[in-house]
N, C-alpha and C positions, 0 to 999 in steps of 0.2 A: 173336751179333753183331747189333747194332741198326743199321739203315741207313735213311736217308731215301730217298724217291722222289718226284720231281716237286715238291720243296719241302715234303713232308709227312713228319714224323718219327713213329715209334711213340711211344705214351704208355704208360709202364709204371709202375704204382703202386709206391711204395717198399717195400711188403710183399710184392710178387710176386717169384717166382723165375724167372729166365730163364737156362738153362744157357748157358755161353759158346760152346758149339758149335751152339746153335740159331741160325737165321737169321730175323730179324723185320724186315720191310721195309715202309715206307710207312704207310698209313692203318690202323694196328693199335692197339687199346686192350687192355691187359692189366690187369685190375682187381685189387683187393686180394686177397691170399692165393692168387691164381692161380699156376699153375706151368706152365712150358714146358720140356720135357726134351730131352736130347741129340739133336742132328741133326734136330730138328723144323724145318720150314719154314712160316712164316706170311707170306704175300706179299699185302700190301694195296696192290696196284697197280691194281686194277680193282674198287673198292668197299671199304667199311670192314669190317674183321674185329674182332669183340669177343670176348675171352676173359673171361667173367664172373667175378664174385667167387668165389673158391675152386674154380674150374674147373681141370682139368688136361689138358694135351696131351702125351701120352707120346712116347717115343723114335721118331724117324723118321716121325712123322705129318706130314700136309700140310693146311693150311687155305688156301683161295684164294677170291677174289671176296667177295661180301657174306655171309660166314659169321658166324654168331653162336652162341656157346656161352653159354647162360644159367647163372646161378650153380650151382656144384657139379656141372656136367656133366663127364663124362670122355670123352676121345678116346683109345682104346687105341693100342698100338704099331703103327706103319705104316698107320694108318687115314687115309682121305682124306675131308675135308668140303669140298665145293665149292658155294658159293652156296646154303647151306642153314642151317636153324635147328635147334639141338639144345636141347631143353627142360631146365628145371631138374632136376638130379639124374639126367638120362638118361646112358646109357653106350653108347658106340660101340665095339664089340669090335675086337680086333686084326685088321688087314688088311681091315676093312670099308670100303665106299665109300658115301658119302651124296652124291647128285647134286643138281643145280640145282633149287631151289624146293621141295625136300623139307623137311618139318617133323616133327621127332621130338618126341613128346609128353613131358611131365614124367614122370620116373621110368621111361621106356621103355628097352628094351635092344635094340640091334642086334647080333645074334650075330656072332662072329668070322667073317670071310671073306664076309659077306653083302653084297649090293648093293641099296641103296635107290634105286630109279629116280627120275627127274625128276618132281617134283610130288607125290610120295607123301606122304600124311599118316599118320604112325604114332600111334595113340591113346596117351594116357597109360597108364603101367603095363602096357605090352604088350611081349612078346618077339616080335621078328620075326627070321626066318632065311631063308637061301636066296638064290638069284639068279634072278629078282628076289625080294627079301625079302617074305615073307608072314607074317601073324600066326600064332603057334604056341601061345601061352599068356599068361595074365595073370602079371605080375611081382608077387611078394609075398615079397621077400627082404630082411630087415633089414640084412644085410651090405652090400647094394648102397648103401643110404643112407649108409653109413660110408666108402665108397670115396673120396669127395672129401676127407673129413676126414683120412683116412690120408695122402693126398698133400700136404695142407697141412703136416702134421707132418713128412713125409719131406723136403719142400722146406726146411723150417726146419733139419733136421739137415744137409742138404747145404750150406746156406748157412753153417752154423756150423762144420762139420768137414771139408769137402772142401778139399783142398790140391793145387795143381798140382805135379807131380813132375818136369817136364822142365826 
C-alpha cells in the first residue's frame, strides 16, 4: 500500500517491486530494480527514506526517519533501520537493529540479531555481531555480492507470476 503523508507521496520507480502488503508512507524513494517485500513498513513521515537501485527490504522489516539504503543493499527479514545509512552491497541480517546515525560501510555485514548502536561506524567489508555489535571478521564472500542480484530476479518472477487467489 502506498500512502501519502502531509502532502508527500512515495516515489516508486516503474522497475521496482513493492509487494501489495507492504506499507510505504510519505517521503520515500524506491529506485530502479529495488524490492520491498511482504509486510514491510517504510514510514517517511520524519525525514526522507531512500531504497537505492537494486536494494531489497525483506519481509517484516521496518525503515523509519532519514534512512538510506545505497545500491544493492539488503535488509533482512524483520530487521529495523532507523535514521541510518546502509552502504552499497551491505547486508543487515534478520532481526538486526541499526540505530540513529549509524553508518554501515560498503559490503559490510551486520549479523542476524545484532544491534548497531547510535552513531556507530561499521567499516567496509566488515562483519559485526552482538549487542552492541562489534567487529568479528573481514567479509570476503562472493555470494554476498550476488544477494541483491538474486532479489532483483526474484522480484521479477513475483511480478510476472504471482496471482491473488482470494
